[in-house]
N, C-alpha and C positions, 0 to 999 in steps of 0.2 A: 142057565135059564136065559133064553133069548128075549130081548126087548123089542117091541115093534116101534118103528119110527112113526111119529105123527106127521101129518101133511106138512106142517111148517118146518119140522126138522128135515124132512126129505127135500123140501124146496131149498132150504138154506144150504145143505151140503152140495146141491147141484150148482148153486150160484156163487159158492165160495171161490174167491180168487186164488190162483196158485201163488205160493210164496216164492221169493227169489231163489231159495234153496231148491224147491221142487222144479222150477224152470231150468236152473243150472244142471241139476242131475238128469233131467229129461234130455237136455241138449247134449250132455256128455255121453249118455247112452247111445245117441244117434251117431256121434262122431267117433267113438272108440269101441272097437269090437271086444268088449270085456270077456265074452266067453272064450275067445282065442287066447287072451292074456292069462286067464285063469287056468287054461289047459297047460300052459308052460310052467 
């Protein structure tokens, strides 16, 4: 059963800061071609 987000919930999720882990993983995705490494 799907729950609908309230306006305050939707606003909070947009303003949430990225965690250090999320920033690190996003940076690693840009630097390392994981799809090529996985193919090997």
